[in-house]
All heavy atoms as TSV, in Angstrom:
chain	resi	resn	atom	element	x	y	z
A	1	MET	N	N	105.470	42.648	-11.147
A	1	MET	CA	C	103.958	42.613	-10.759
A	1	MET	C	C	103.901	43.284	-9.370
A	1	MET	O	O	104.673	42.981	-8.548
A	1	MET	CB	C	103.712	41.137	-10.827
A	1	MET	CG	C	102.178	40.976	-10.339
A	1	MET	SD	S	101.696	39.277	-10.477
A	1	MET	CE	C	100.300	39.508	-11.626
A	2	LEU	N	N	102.757	43.914	-9.141
A	2	LEU	CA	C	102.539	44.486	-7.893
A	2	LEU	C	C	101.854	43.448	-6.928
A	2	LEU	O	O	100.982	42.621	-7.380
A	2	LEU	CB	C	101.466	45.697	-8.019
A	2	LEU	CG	C	102.009	46.861	-8.823
A	2	LEU	CD1	C	100.951	47.800	-9.031
A	2	LEU	CD2	C	103.167	47.476	-8.054
A	3	TYR	N	N	102.175	43.579	-5.763
A	3	TYR	CA	C	101.473	42.800	-4.648
A	3	TYR	C	C	101.113	43.694	-3.613
A	3	TYR	O	O	101.854	44.531	-3.208
A	3	TYR	CB	C	102.378	41.711	-3.967
A	3	TYR	CG	C	101.640	41.028	-2.960
A	3	TYR	CD1	C	100.696	40.105	-3.170
A	3	TYR	CD2	C	101.661	41.534	-1.678
A	3	TYR	CE1	C	99.951	39.542	-2.171
A	3	TYR	CE2	C	100.946	40.920	-0.623
A	3	TYR	CZ	C	100.025	39.824	-0.940
A	3	TYR	OH	O	99.307	39.362	0.063
A	4	PRO	N	N	99.866	43.706	-3.212
A	4	PRO	CA	C	98.710	42.909	-3.840
A	4	PRO	C	C	98.320	43.592	-5.253
A	4	PRO	O	O	98.614	44.666	-5.419
A	4	PRO	CB	C	97.653	43.033	-2.789
A	4	PRO	CG	C	98.012	44.323	-2.135
A	4	PRO	CD	C	99.433	44.535	-2.179
A	5	SER	N	N	97.681	42.836	-6.035
A	5	SER	CA	C	97.205	43.268	-7.266
A	5	SER	C	C	96.073	44.259	-7.126
A	5	SER	O	O	95.425	44.268	-6.133
A	5	SER	CB	C	96.860	42.174	-8.134
A	5	SER	OG	O	95.689	41.509	-7.660
A	6	LEU	N	N	95.906	44.980	-8.097
A	6	LEU	CA	C	94.806	46.002	-8.152
A	6	LEU	C	C	93.473	45.227	-7.904
A	6	LEU	O	O	92.589	45.783	-7.321
A	6	LEU	CB	C	94.836	46.846	-9.399
A	6	LEU	CG	C	93.665	47.955	-9.613
A	6	LEU	CD1	C	93.842	48.879	-8.359
A	6	LEU	CD2	C	93.843	48.608	-10.848
A	7	SER	N	N	93.271	44.121	-8.617
A	7	SER	CA	C	91.960	43.371	-8.509
A	7	SER	C	C	91.775	42.982	-7.144
A	7	SER	O	O	90.639	42.893	-6.710
A	7	SER	CB	C	92.048	42.269	-9.569
A	7	SER	OG	O	93.036	41.401	-9.152
A	8	ASP	N	N	92.814	42.510	-6.451
A	8	ASP	CA	C	92.668	42.224	-4.959
A	8	ASP	C	C	92.224	43.322	-4.196
A	8	ASP	O	O	91.364	43.310	-3.303
A	8	ASP	CB	C	93.966	41.656	-4.383
A	8	ASP	CG	C	94.380	40.235	-5.041
A	8	ASP	OD1	O	93.437	39.644	-5.581
A	8	ASP	OD2	O	95.509	39.951	-4.894
A	9	LEU	N	N	92.848	44.573	-4.402
A	9	LEU	CA	C	92.457	45.785	-3.623
A	9	LEU	C	C	91.046	46.175	-3.986
A	9	LEU	O	O	90.305	46.664	-3.010
A	9	LEU	CB	C	93.418	46.817	-3.971
A	9	LEU	CG	C	94.861	46.623	-3.462
A	9	LEU	CD1	C	95.847	47.731	-3.985
A	9	LEU	CD2	C	94.926	46.641	-2.001
A	10	LEU	N	N	90.649	45.946	-5.261
A	10	LEU	CA	C	89.268	46.375	-5.587
A	10	LEU	C	C	88.196	45.414	-4.997
A	10	LEU	O	O	87.012	45.676	-4.956
A	10	LEU	CB	C	89.155	46.504	-7.146
A	10	LEU	CG	C	89.875	47.708	-7.721
A	10	LEU	CD1	C	89.881	47.645	-9.240
A	10	LEU	CD2	C	89.332	49.063	-7.216
A	11	ASN	N	N	88.638	44.285	-4.505
A	11	ASN	CA	C	87.659	43.467	-3.709
A	11	ASN	C	C	87.418	44.022	-2.324
A	11	ASN	O	O	86.261	43.827	-1.795
A	11	ASN	CB	C	88.272	42.025	-3.596
A	11	ASN	CG	C	88.307	41.215	-4.836
A	11	ASN	OD1	O	87.592	41.489	-5.764
A	11	ASN	ND2	N	89.239	40.333	-4.823
A	12	GLN	N	N	88.232	44.822	-1.864
A	12	GLN	CA	C	87.993	45.579	-0.599
A	12	GLN	C	C	87.274	46.867	-0.757
A	12	GLN	O	O	86.524	47.301	0.072
A	12	GLN	CB	C	89.412	45.833	0.161
A	12	GLN	CG	C	90.161	44.575	0.369
A	12	GLN	CD	C	89.531	43.690	1.431
A	12	GLN	OE1	O	88.920	44.280	2.353
A	12	GLN	NE2	N	89.893	42.444	1.398
A	13	VAL	N	N	87.641	47.549	-1.851
A	13	VAL	CA	C	87.025	48.841	-2.127
A	13	VAL	C	C	86.500	48.874	-3.560
A	13	VAL	O	O	87.205	48.444	-4.511
A	13	VAL	CB	C	88.106	50.023	-2.001
A	13	VAL	CG1	C	87.499	51.392	-2.355
A	13	VAL	CG2	C	88.793	50.002	-0.628
A	14	ASP	N	N	85.292	49.386	-3.759
A	14	ASP	CA	C	84.633	49.176	-5.035
A	14	ASP	C	C	85.206	50.207	-6.179
A	14	ASP	O	O	85.048	49.982	-7.313
A	14	ASP	CB	C	83.170	49.497	-4.853
A	14	ASP	CG	C	82.510	48.297	-4.028
A	14	ASP	OD1	O	82.981	47.308	-3.991
A	14	ASP	OD2	O	81.437	48.683	-3.561
A	15	SER	N	N	85.700	51.269	-5.742
A	15	SER	CA	C	86.044	52.331	-6.762
A	15	SER	C	C	87.563	52.539	-6.740
A	15	SER	O	O	88.175	52.662	-5.680
A	15	SER	CB	C	85.377	53.598	-6.458
A	15	SER	OG	O	85.942	54.688	-7.088
A	16	ARG	N	N	88.154	52.622	-7.960
A	16	ARG	CA	C	89.531	52.998	-7.990
A	16	ARG	C	C	89.796	54.405	-7.379
A	16	ARG	O	O	90.901	54.520	-6.739
A	16	ARG	CB	C	89.974	52.908	-9.495
A	16	ARG	CG	C	90.118	51.583	-10.021
A	16	ARG	CD	C	90.519	51.661	-11.446
A	16	ARG	NE	N	90.370	50.283	-12.083
A	16	ARG	CZ	C	91.038	49.880	-13.165
A	16	ARG	NH1	N	91.707	50.713	-13.743
A	16	ARG	NH2	N	90.806	48.698	-13.643
A	17	TYR	N	N	89.013	55.216	-7.662
A	17	TYR	CA	C	89.255	56.648	-7.316
A	17	TYR	C	C	89.152	56.733	-5.714
A	17	TYR	O	O	89.951	57.423	-5.109
A	17	TYR	CB	C	88.248	57.551	-7.888
A	17	TYR	CG	C	88.202	57.502	-9.308
A	17	TYR	CD1	C	87.348	56.920	-10.115
A	17	TYR	CD2	C	89.358	58.087	-10.011
A	17	TYR	CE1	C	87.346	56.896	-11.501
A	17	TYR	CE2	C	89.412	58.028	-11.394
A	17	TYR	CZ	C	88.478	57.429	-12.139
A	17	TYR	OH	O	88.552	57.409	-13.458
A	18	LEU	N	N	88.280	56.007	-5.069
A	18	LEU	CA	C	88.039	55.990	-3.607
A	18	LEU	C	C	89.243	55.250	-3.068
A	18	LEU	O	O	89.875	55.689	-2.058
A	18	LEU	CB	C	86.741	55.221	-3.256
A	18	LEU	CG	C	86.558	55.051	-1.836
A	18	LEU	CD1	C	86.524	56.419	-1.042
A	18	LEU	CD2	C	85.225	54.260	-1.544
A	19	LEU	N	N	89.764	54.105	-3.780
A	19	LEU	CA	C	90.932	53.534	-3.280
A	19	LEU	C	C	92.194	54.288	-3.204
A	19	LEU	O	O	92.890	54.305	-2.186
A	19	LEU	CB	C	91.205	52.217	-4.240
A	19	LEU	CG	C	92.446	51.458	-3.940
A	19	LEU	CD1	C	92.249	50.641	-2.594
A	19	LEU	CD2	C	92.651	50.442	-4.951
A	20	VAL	N	N	92.315	55.114	-4.242
A	20	VAL	CA	C	93.542	55.964	-4.285
A	20	VAL	C	C	93.433	57.036	-3.124
A	20	VAL	O	O	94.451	57.308	-2.456
A	20	VAL	CB	C	93.554	56.780	-5.616
A	20	VAL	CG1	C	94.621	57.864	-5.634
A	20	VAL	CG2	C	93.979	55.798	-6.677
A	21	ASN	N	N	92.203	57.639	-2.943
A	21	ASN	CA	C	92.105	58.539	-1.830
A	21	ASN	C	C	92.261	57.950	-0.455
A	21	ASN	O	O	92.887	58.543	0.414
A	21	ASN	CB	C	90.712	59.188	-1.945
A	21	ASN	CG	C	90.587	60.259	-3.012
A	21	ASN	OD1	O	91.428	61.067	-3.138
A	21	ASN	ND2	N	89.592	60.080	-3.832
A	22	ILE	N	N	91.885	56.756	-0.306
A	22	ILE	CA	C	91.916	56.075	0.992
A	22	ILE	C	C	93.536	55.815	1.212
A	22	ILE	O	O	94.022	55.992	2.382
A	22	ILE	CB	C	91.148	54.731	1.027
A	22	ILE	CG1	C	89.686	55.130	1.101
A	22	ILE	CG2	C	91.659	53.898	2.287
A	22	ILE	CD1	C	88.829	53.866	0.805
A	23	ILE	N	N	94.128	55.268	0.222
A	23	ILE	CA	C	95.644	54.955	0.415
A	23	ILE	C	C	96.328	56.264	0.796
A	23	ILE	O	O	97.143	56.226	1.585
A	23	ILE	CB	C	96.184	54.319	-0.855
A	23	ILE	CG1	C	95.638	52.852	-1.049
A	23	ILE	CG2	C	97.648	54.325	-0.912
A	23	ILE	CD1	C	95.846	52.182	-2.335
A	24	ALA	N	N	96.010	57.315	-0.067
A	24	ALA	CA	C	96.748	58.601	0.205
A	24	ALA	C	C	96.593	59.067	1.593
A	24	ALA	O	O	97.498	59.518	2.304
A	24	ALA	CB	C	96.301	59.706	-0.792
A	25	ARG	N	N	95.321	59.097	2.121
A	25	ARG	CA	C	95.016	59.590	3.346
A	25	ARG	C	C	95.697	58.779	4.482
A	25	ARG	O	O	96.232	59.314	5.452
A	25	ARG	CB	C	93.497	59.618	3.554
A	25	ARG	CG	C	93.138	60.218	4.934
A	25	ARG	CD	C	91.649	60.294	5.169
A	25	ARG	NE	N	91.296	61.454	4.456
A	25	ARG	CZ	C	89.978	61.946	4.528
A	25	ARG	NH1	N	89.106	61.456	5.299
A	25	ARG	NH2	N	89.777	63.097	3.869
A	26	ARG	N	N	95.665	57.438	4.336
A	26	ARG	CA	C	96.199	56.552	5.347
A	26	ARG	C	C	97.836	56.682	5.324
A	26	ARG	O	O	98.442	56.784	6.369
A	26	ARG	CB	C	95.864	55.113	5.104
A	26	ARG	CG	C	96.468	54.114	6.010
A	26	ARG	CD	C	96.030	54.372	7.488
A	26	ARG	NE	N	96.689	53.531	8.396
A	26	ARG	CZ	C	97.206	53.892	9.578
A	26	ARG	NH1	N	97.007	55.064	10.032
A	26	ARG	NH2	N	97.796	52.983	10.280
A	27	ALA	N	N	98.301	56.868	4.113
A	27	ALA	CA	C	99.788	57.092	4.043
A	27	ALA	C	C	100.242	58.307	4.769
A	27	ALA	O	O	101.300	58.449	5.392
A	27	ALA	CB	C	100.233	56.886	2.561
A	28	ARG	N	N	99.421	59.377	4.495
A	28	ARG	CA	C	99.722	60.621	5.168
A	28	ARG	C	C	99.650	60.509	6.723
A	28	ARG	O	O	100.442	61.067	7.424
A	28	ARG	CB	C	98.572	61.722	4.667
A	28	ARG	CG	C	99.178	63.075	5.031
A	28	ARG	CD	C	98.196	64.062	4.331
A	28	ARG	NE	N	97.897	63.888	3.041
A	28	ARG	CZ	C	96.744	63.560	2.577
A	28	ARG	NH1	N	95.677	63.499	3.284
A	28	ARG	NH2	N	96.557	63.379	1.169
A	29	ASP	N	N	98.665	59.864	7.207
A	29	ASP	CA	C	98.538	59.532	8.665
A	29	ASP	C	C	99.748	58.814	9.237
A	29	ASP	O	O	100.193	59.150	10.211
A	29	ASP	CB	C	97.173	58.748	8.921
A	29	ASP	CG	C	95.995	59.612	8.775
A	29	ASP	OD1	O	96.119	60.811	8.671
A	29	ASP	OD2	O	94.814	58.948	8.615
A	30	ILE	N	N	100.147	57.795	8.490
A	30	ILE	CA	C	101.321	56.958	8.949
A	30	ILE	C	C	102.558	57.941	8.932
A	30	ILE	O	O	103.384	57.865	9.943
A	30	ILE	CB	C	101.512	55.782	7.931
A	30	ILE	CG1	C	100.484	54.810	8.110
A	30	ILE	CG2	C	102.880	55.193	8.213
A	30	ILE	CD1	C	100.391	53.691	7.022
A	31	SER	N	N	102.722	58.724	7.939
A	31	SER	CA	C	103.889	59.701	8.005
A	31	SER	C	C	103.957	60.681	9.011
A	31	SER	O	O	104.956	60.863	9.752
A	31	SER	CB	C	103.832	60.418	6.656
A	31	SER	OG	O	104.048	59.589	5.519
A	32	VAL	N	N	102.790	61.190	9.324
A	32	VAL	CA	C	102.508	62.257	10.366
A	32	VAL	C	C	102.858	61.676	11.793
A	32	VAL	O	O	103.496	62.201	12.551
A	32	VAL	CB	C	101.154	63.003	10.328
A	32	VAL	CG1	C	100.926	63.711	11.623
A	32	VAL	CG2	C	101.045	63.787	9.058
A	33	LYS	N	N	102.326	60.520	12.022
A	33	LYS	CA	C	102.448	59.783	13.293
A	33	LYS	C	C	103.961	59.423	13.378
A	33	LYS	O	O	104.498	59.531	14.537
A	33	LYS	CB	C	101.605	58.560	13.347
A	33	LYS	CG	C	100.147	58.863	13.545
A	33	LYS	CD	C	99.346	57.666	13.634
A	33	LYS	CE	C	97.822	58.101	13.630
A	33	LYS	NZ	N	96.912	56.948	13.668
A	34	ALA	N	N	104.562	58.975	12.379
A	34	ALA	CA	C	106.094	58.606	12.566
A	34	ALA	C	C	106.923	59.830	12.786
A	34	ALA	O	O	107.796	59.713	13.628
A	34	ALA	CB	C	106.467	57.875	11.281
A	35	ILE	N	N	106.525	60.921	12.149
A	35	ILE	CA	C	107.377	62.170	12.355
A	35	ILE	C	C	107.123	62.674	13.877
A	35	ILE	O	O	108.071	63.071	14.541
A	35	ILE	CB	C	106.903	63.263	11.382
A	35	ILE	CG1	C	107.414	62.892	9.994
A	35	ILE	CG2	C	107.417	64.600	11.774
A	35	ILE	CD1	C	106.850	63.720	8.922
A	36	GLU	N	N	105.925	62.618	14.405
A	36	GLU	CA	C	105.641	62.979	15.687
A	36	GLU	C	C	106.342	62.144	16.712
A	36	GLU	O	O	106.707	62.677	17.736
A	36	GLU	CB	C	104.063	62.880	16.001
A	36	GLU	CG	C	103.298	63.921	15.241
A	36	GLU	CD	C	101.833	63.705	15.552
A	36	GLU	OE1	O	101.336	62.670	16.106
A	36	GLU	OE2	O	101.002	64.590	14.978
A	37	ARG	N	N	106.518	60.903	16.448
A	37	ARG	CA	C	107.221	59.998	17.280
A	37	ARG	C	C	108.787	59.889	17.077
A	37	ARG	O	O	109.491	59.263	17.717
A	37	ARG	CB	C	106.722	58.509	17.113
A	37	ARG	CG	C	105.257	58.493	17.568
A	37	ARG	CD	C	104.804	57.020	17.296
A	37	ARG	NE	N	103.398	56.897	17.475
A	37	ARG	CZ	C	102.601	55.866	16.916
A	37	ARG	NH1	N	103.185	54.939	16.222
A	37	ARG	NH2	N	101.298	56.007	17.214
A	38	GLU	N	N	109.150	60.766	16.123
A	38	GLU	CA	C	110.630	60.743	15.681
A	38	GLU	C	C	111.113	59.384	15.315
A	38	GLU	O	O	112.200	59.040	15.668
A	38	GLU	CB	C	111.449	61.375	16.714
A	38	GLU	CG	C	111.006	62.795	16.983
A	38	GLU	CD	C	111.822	63.538	18.030
A	38	GLU	OE1	O	112.665	62.936	18.576
A	38	GLU	OE2	O	111.543	64.665	18.340
A	39	GLU	N	N	110.305	58.701	14.564
A	39	GLU	CA	C	110.700	57.257	14.096
A	39	GLU	C	C	111.178	57.372	12.612
A	39	GLU	O	O	110.761	58.227	11.882
A	39	GLU	CB	C	109.481	56.385	14.089
A	39	GLU	CG	C	108.976	56.151	15.630
A	39	GLU	CD	C	107.683	55.199	15.526
A	39	GLU	OE1	O	107.157	55.036	14.471
A	39	GLU	OE2	O	107.299	54.805	16.613
A	40	THR	N	N	111.939	56.412	12.338
A	40	THR	CA	C	112.358	56.320	10.913
A	40	THR	C	C	111.521	55.215	10.206
A	40	THR	O	O	110.989	54.333	10.855
A	40	THR	CB	C	113.792	55.972	10.799
A	40	THR	OG1	O	114.091	54.685	11.420
A	40	THR	CG2	C	114.775	57.014	11.354
A	41	PHE	N	N	111.356	55.346	8.935
A	41	PHE	CA	C	110.636	54.343	8.235
A	41	PHE	C	C	111.434	53.069	7.784
A	41	PHE	O	O	112.446	53.234	7.185
A	41	PHE	CB	C	110.063	54.955	6.889
A	41	PHE	CG	C	109.146	56.130	7.113
A	41	PHE	CD1	C	109.364	57.356	6.805
A	41	PHE	CD2	C	107.842	55.789	7.678
A	41	PHE	CE1	C	108.488	58.338	6.968
A	41	PHE	CE2	C	106.873	56.885	7.848
A	41	PHE	CZ	C	107.334	58.117	7.594
A	42	ASP	N	N	110.852	51.992	8.079
A	42	ASP	CA	C	111.361	50.713	7.579
A	42	ASP	C	C	110.672	50.299	6.320
A	42	ASP	O	O	111.032	49.424	5.700
A	42	ASP	CB	C	111.289	49.616	8.650
A	42	ASP	CG	C	111.997	49.856	9.925
A	42	ASP	OD1	O	113.066	50.608	9.825
A	42	ASP	OD2	O	111.722	49.251	10.936
A	43	TYR	N	N	109.691	51.100	5.874
A	43	TYR	CA	C	108.903	50.819	4.826
A	43	TYR	C	C	108.274	52.150	4.313
A	43	TYR	O	O	108.486	53.181	4.961
A	43	TYR	CB	C	107.627	49.928	5.187
A	43	TYR	CG	C	106.987	50.503	6.405
A	43	TYR	CD1	C	106.010	51.562	6.202
A	43	TYR	CD2	C	107.243	50.061	7.589
A	43	TYR	CE1	C	105.385	52.045	7.391
A	43	TYR	CE2	C	106.605	50.597	8.745
A	43	TYR	CZ	C	105.750	51.647	8.685
A	43	TYR	OH	O	105.073	52.104	9.754
A	44	LYS	N	N	107.758	52.133	3.056
A	44	LYS	CA	C	107.083	53.256	2.474
A	44	LYS	C	C	105.720	53.439	3.008
A	44	LYS	O	O	105.113	52.333	3.090
A	44	LYS	CB	C	107.170	53.273	1.041
A	44	LYS	CG	C	108.564	53.344	0.460
A	44	LYS	CD	C	108.608	53.345	-1.000
A	44	LYS	CE	C	109.980	53.474	-1.580
A	44	LYS	NZ	N	110.114	53.485	-3.021
A	45	PRO	N	N	105.366	54.588	3.474
A	45	PRO	CA	C	103.942	54.764	4.023
A	45	PRO	C	C	102.907	54.321	3.024
A	45	PRO	O	O	101.885	53.624	3.408
A	45	PRO	CB	C	103.835	56.187	4.287
A	45	PRO	CG	C	105.226	56.677	4.550
A	45	PRO	CD	C	106.016	55.741	3.662
A	46	VAL	N	N	103.052	54.503	1.806
A	46	VAL	CA	C	102.093	54.132	0.757
A	46	VAL	C	C	102.058	52.607	0.679
A	46	VAL	O	O	101.007	51.993	0.657
A	46	VAL	CB	C	102.388	54.726	-0.712
A	46	VAL	CG1	C	101.474	54.137	-1.731
A	46	VAL	CG2	C	102.274	56.291	-0.565
A	47	SER	N	N	103.189	52.016	0.749
A	47	SER	CA	C	103.153	50.437	0.700
A	47	SER	C	C	102.515	49.887	1.965
A	47	SER	O	O	101.703	48.966	1.798
A	47	SER	CB	C	104.653	50.017	0.678
A	47	SER	OG	O	105.308	50.306	-0.465
A	48	ARG	N	N	102.610	50.565	3.106
A	48	ARG	CA	C	102.026	50.041	4.336
A	48	ARG	C	C	100.589	50.242	4.290
A	48	ARG	O	O	99.739	49.350	4.627
A	48	ARG	CB	C	102.625	50.737	5.513
A	48	ARG	CG	C	102.043	50.349	6.805
A	48	ARG	CD	C	102.416	48.812	7.050
A	48	ARG	NE	N	101.561	48.449	8.194
A	48	ARG	CZ	C	100.877	47.284	8.351
A	48	ARG	NH1	N	101.055	46.373	7.353
A	48	ARG	NH2	N	100.201	46.903	9.397
A	49	ALA	N	N	100.020	51.359	3.715
A	49	ALA	CA	C	98.668	51.628	3.527
A	49	ALA	C	C	98.032	50.525	2.628
A	49	ALA	O	O	96.988	50.056	2.813
A	49	ALA	CB	C	98.390	53.042	3.088
A	50	ILE	N	N	98.653	50.309	1.489
A	50	ILE	CA	C	98.248	49.184	0.586
A	50	ILE	C	C	98.079	47.896	1.253
A	50	ILE	O	O	97.151	47.139	1.114
A	50	ILE	CB	C	99.028	49.170	-0.638
A	50	ILE	CG1	C	98.954	50.538	-1.494
A	50	ILE	CG2	C	98.726	47.915	-1.546
A	50	ILE	CD1	C	99.926	50.675	-2.659
A	51	GLU	N	N	99.206	47.478	1.994
A	51	GLU	CA	C	99.170	46.285	2.816
A	51	GLU	C	C	98.011	46.143	3.741
A	51	GLU	O	O	97.332	45.173	3.905
A	51	GLU	CB	C	100.420	46.063	3.469
A	51	GLU	CG	C	101.603	45.633	2.487
A	51	GLU	CD	C	102.928	45.644	3.152
A	51	GLU	OE1	O	102.901	45.736	4.451
A	51	GLU	OE2	O	103.922	45.570	2.568
A	52	GLU	N	N	97.738	47.296	4.406
A	52	GLU	CA	C	96.565	47.298	5.399
A	52	GLU	C	C	95.260	47.151	4.682
A	52	GLU	O	O	94.478	46.422	5.292
A	52	GLU	CB	C	96.588	48.678	6.197
A	52	GLU	CG	C	97.762	48.836	7.160
A	52	GLU	CD	C	97.624	50.099	7.863
A	52	GLU	OE1	O	96.741	50.931	7.592
A	52	GLU	OE2	O	98.586	50.345	8.679
A	53	ILE	N	N	95.087	47.693	3.711
A	53	ILE	CA	C	93.774	47.387	2.796
A	53	ILE	C	C	93.673	46.036	2.329
A	53	ILE	O	O	92.688	45.406	2.585
A	53	ILE	CB	C	93.635	48.467	1.710
A	53	ILE	CG1	C	93.558	49.856	2.206
A	53	ILE	CG2	C	92.574	48.088	0.850
A	53	ILE	CD1	C	93.624	50.910	1.173
A	54	ALA	N	N	94.732	45.432	1.896
A	54	ALA	CA	C	94.866	44.081	1.287
A	54	ALA	C	C	94.620	42.977	2.429
A	54	ALA	O	O	93.847	42.137	2.168
A	54	ALA	CB	C	96.098	43.796	0.537
A	55	ASP	N	N	95.124	43.338	3.596
A	55	ASP	CA	C	94.983	42.334	4.653
A	55	ASP	C	C	93.652	42.569	5.389
A	55	ASP	O	O	93.430	41.791	6.422
A	55	ASP	CB	C	96.072	42.587	5.690
A	55	ASP	CG	C	97.474	42.144	5.104
A	55	ASP	OD1	O	97.441	41.397	4.063
A	55	ASP	OD2	O	98.512	42.538	5.579
A	56	GLY	N	N	92.894	43.578	5.116
A	56	GLY	CA	C	91.636	43.815	5.739
A	56	GLY	C	C	91.708	44.513	7.088
A	56	GLY	O	O	90.826	44.553	7.893
A	57	GLU	N	N	92.960	45.067	7.395
A	57	GLU	CA	C	93.193	45.826	8.697
A	57	GLU	C	C	92.514	47.157	8.709
A	57	GLU	O	O	92.237	47.676	9.623
A	57	GLU	CB	C	94.714	45.970	8.821
A	57	GLU	CG	C	95.398	44.733	9.067
A	57	GLU	CD	C	96.950	44.920	9.216
A	57	GLU	OE1	O	97.307	46.159	9.479
A	57	GLU	OE2	O	97.721	44.050	8.986
A	58	LEU	N	N	92.249	47.640	7.478
A	58	LEU	CA	C	91.769	49.052	7.336
A	58	LEU	C	C	90.336	48.790	6.754
A	58	LEU	O	O	90.193	48.345	5.698
A	58	LEU	CB	C	92.595	49.822	6.425
A	58	LEU	CG	C	92.197	51.326	6.209
A	58	LEU	CD1	C	92.264	52.040	7.546
A	58	LEU	CD2	C	93.119	52.016	5.276
A	59	ARG	N	N	89.315	49.318	7.524
A	59	ARG	CA	C	87.927	49.159	7.084
A	59	ARG	C	C	87.364	50.450	6.599
A	59	ARG	O	O	87.675	51.588	7.148
A	59	ARG	CB	C	86.994	48.735	8.202
A	59	ARG	CG	C	87.271	47.241	8.689
A	59	ARG	CD	C	86.850	46.328	7.658
A	59	ARG	NE	N	87.171	44.985	7.944
A	59	ARG	CZ	C	87.226	43.970	7.201
A	59	ARG	NH1	N	87.026	44.227	5.923
A	59	ARG	NH2	N	87.592	42.797	7.601
A	60	ILE	N	N	86.611	50.574	5.497
A	60	ILE	CA	C	86.173	51.703	4.906
A	60	ILE	C	C	84.602	51.787	5.078
A	60	ILE	O	O	83.963	50.790	4.832
A	60	ILE	CB	C	86.463	51.740	3.372
A	60	ILE	CG1	C	88.080	51.926	3.209
A	60	ILE	CG2	C	85.889	53.012	2.757
A	60	ILE	CD1	C	88.603	50.550	3.064
A	61	THR	N	N	84.147	52.779	5.635
A	61	THR	CA	C	82.756	53.023	5.797
A	61	THR	C	C	82.289	54.202	4.988
A	61	THR	O	O	82.933	55.281	5.054
A	61	THR	CB	C	82.226	53.079	7.285
A	61	THR	OG1	O	82.969	54.170	7.856
A	61	THR	CG2	C	82.619	51.934	8.087
A	62	ILE	N	N	81.230	54.037	4.239
A	62	ILE	CA	C	80.692	55.172	3.377
A	62	ILE	C	C	79.325	55.474	3.920
A	62	ILE	O	O	78.529	54.561	3.950
A	62	ILE	CB	C	80.710	54.702	1.862
A	62	ILE	CG1	C	82.190	54.308	1.466
A	62	ILE	CG2	C	80.118	55.759	1.064
A	62	ILE	CD1	C	82.210	53.687	0.028
A	63	PRO	N	N	79.104	56.832	4.028
A	63	PRO	CA	C	77.691	57.098	4.468
A	63	PRO	C	C	76.728	56.686	3.458
A	63	PRO	O	O	76.990	56.826	2.273
A	63	PRO	CB	C	77.781	58.642	4.614
A	63	PRO	CG	C	79.106	59.073	4.676
A	63	PRO	CD	C	80.074	57.928	3.915
A	64	GLU	N	N	75.630	56.241	3.854
A	64	GLU	CA	C	74.538	55.740	2.929
A	64	GLU	C	C	73.696	56.936	2.384
A	64	GLU	O	O	73.144	56.766	1.316
A	64	GLU	CB	C	73.637	54.717	3.703
A	64	GLU	CG	C	74.338	53.500	3.972
A	64	GLU	CD	C	73.391	52.355	4.517
A	64	GLU	OE1	O	72.203	52.518	4.283
A	64	GLU	OE2	O	73.901	51.561	5.127
A	65	ASN	N	N	73.633	57.985	3.126
A	65	ASN	CA	C	72.865	59.104	2.597
A	65	ASN	C	C	73.577	60.420	2.659
A	65	ASN	O	O	74.598	60.504	3.452
A	65	ASN	CB	C	71.433	59.167	3.228
A	65	ASN	CG	C	71.519	59.279	4.665
A	65	ASN	OD1	O	72.429	59.815	5.120
A	65	ASN	ND2	N	70.528	58.662	5.424
A	66	ASP	N	N	73.103	61.397	2.128
A	66	ASP	CA	C	73.752	62.756	2.045
A	66	ASP	C	C	73.699	63.406	3.487
A	66	ASP	O	O	74.521	64.222	3.736
A	66	ASP	CB	C	73.153	63.692	1.041
A	66	ASP	CG	C	73.450	63.219	-0.368
A	66	ASP	OD1	O	74.413	62.480	-0.488
A	66	ASP	OD2	O	72.724	63.631	-1.366
A	67	GLU	N	N	72.660	63.011	4.305
A	67	GLU	CA	C	72.714	63.654	5.685
A	67	GLU	C	C	73.905	63.248	6.456
A	67	GLU	O	O	74.276	64.184	7.386
A	67	GLU	CB	C	71.339	63.290	6.268
A	67	GLU	CG	C	70.052	63.634	5.685
A	67	GLU	CD	C	68.834	63.095	6.238
A	67	GLU	OE1	O	68.898	62.399	7.290
A	67	GLU	OE2	O	67.782	63.233	5.631
A	68	ASP	N	N	74.495	62.161	6.321
A	68	ASP	CA	C	75.605	61.828	7.036
A	68	ASP	C	C	76.880	62.355	6.584
A	68	ASP	O	O	77.970	62.319	7.205
A	68	ASP	CB	C	75.846	60.220	6.993
A	68	ASP	CG	C	74.652	59.544	7.745
A	68	ASP	OD1	O	74.045	60.242	8.501
A	68	ASP	OD2	O	74.418	58.374	7.435
A	69	PHE	N	N	76.910	62.970	5.352
A	69	PHE	CA	C	78.029	63.506	4.733
A	69	PHE	C	C	78.216	64.976	5.077
A	69	PHE	O	O	77.308	65.721	4.885
A	69	PHE	CB	C	77.906	63.311	3.208
A	69	PHE	CG	C	79.157	63.797	2.509
A	69	PHE	CD1	C	80.420	63.110	2.516
A	69	PHE	CD2	C	79.108	64.969	1.655
A	69	PHE	CE1	C	81.426	63.594	1.929
A	69	PHE	CE2	C	80.171	65.365	0.905
A	69	PHE	CZ	C	81.374	64.708	1.041
A	70	ASP	N	N	79.424	65.350	5.584
A	70	ASP	CA	C	79.760	66.855	5.768
A	70	ASP	C	C	80.704	67.212	4.743
A	70	ASP	O	O	81.907	66.768	4.808
A	70	ASP	CB	C	80.113	66.991	7.212
A	70	ASP	CG	C	80.301	68.371	7.668
A	70	ASP	OD1	O	79.933	69.352	6.836
A	70	ASP	OD2	O	80.840	68.729	8.660
A	71	GLU	N	N	80.368	68.170	3.912
A	71	GLU	CA	C	81.420	68.686	2.948
A	71	GLU	C	C	82.544	69.416	3.540
A	71	GLU	O	O	83.587	69.580	2.871
A	71	GLU	CB	C	80.612	69.588	1.872
A	71	GLU	CG	C	79.732	68.878	1.146
A	71	GLU	CD	C	78.931	69.847	0.091
A	71	GLU	OE1	O	79.403	71.070	-0.060
A	71	GLU	OE2	O	78.043	69.388	-0.558
A	72	ASN	N	N	82.416	69.805	4.769
A	72	ASN	CA	C	83.505	70.530	5.339
A	72	ASN	C	C	84.617	69.710	5.946
A	72	ASN	O	O	85.584	70.258	6.500
A	72	ASN	CB	C	82.917	71.562	6.535
A	72	ASN	CG	C	81.981	72.582	5.826
A	72	ASN	OD1	O	82.292	73.022	4.789
A	72	ASN	ND2	N	80.884	72.909	6.579
A	73	ASP	N	N	84.399	68.394	6.054
A	73	ASP	CA	C	85.455	67.451	6.587
A	73	ASP	C	C	86.616	67.319	5.754
A	73	ASP	O	O	86.651	67.373	4.587
A	73	ASP	CB	C	84.821	66.167	6.988
A	73	ASP	CG	C	83.985	66.152	8.173
A	73	ASP	OD1	O	84.162	67.074	9.001
A	73	ASP	OD2	O	83.214	65.151	8.332
C-alpha cells in the first residue's frame, strides 16, 4: 500500500492530472538543487515531493482567470 494514499493526496489537490504535474515539477526541482549542491540523495525526489504535498508543506495556487495565466511559462 502506498503512503500517503492517493485519496489523501487528492484532498490537497483536486485533479489527478494536476497532482502528477506538481509532483513531477517539484521532484525535478529537488533533483536540480541537490546536483547543484553536489549532495547525494537519502530519498527519492518523487517520494519527497509526495511527502511535501501530503504534509501540507507545498501549497498550490491556481490562477482564477485566464488573465493571470501565461502560456509561455
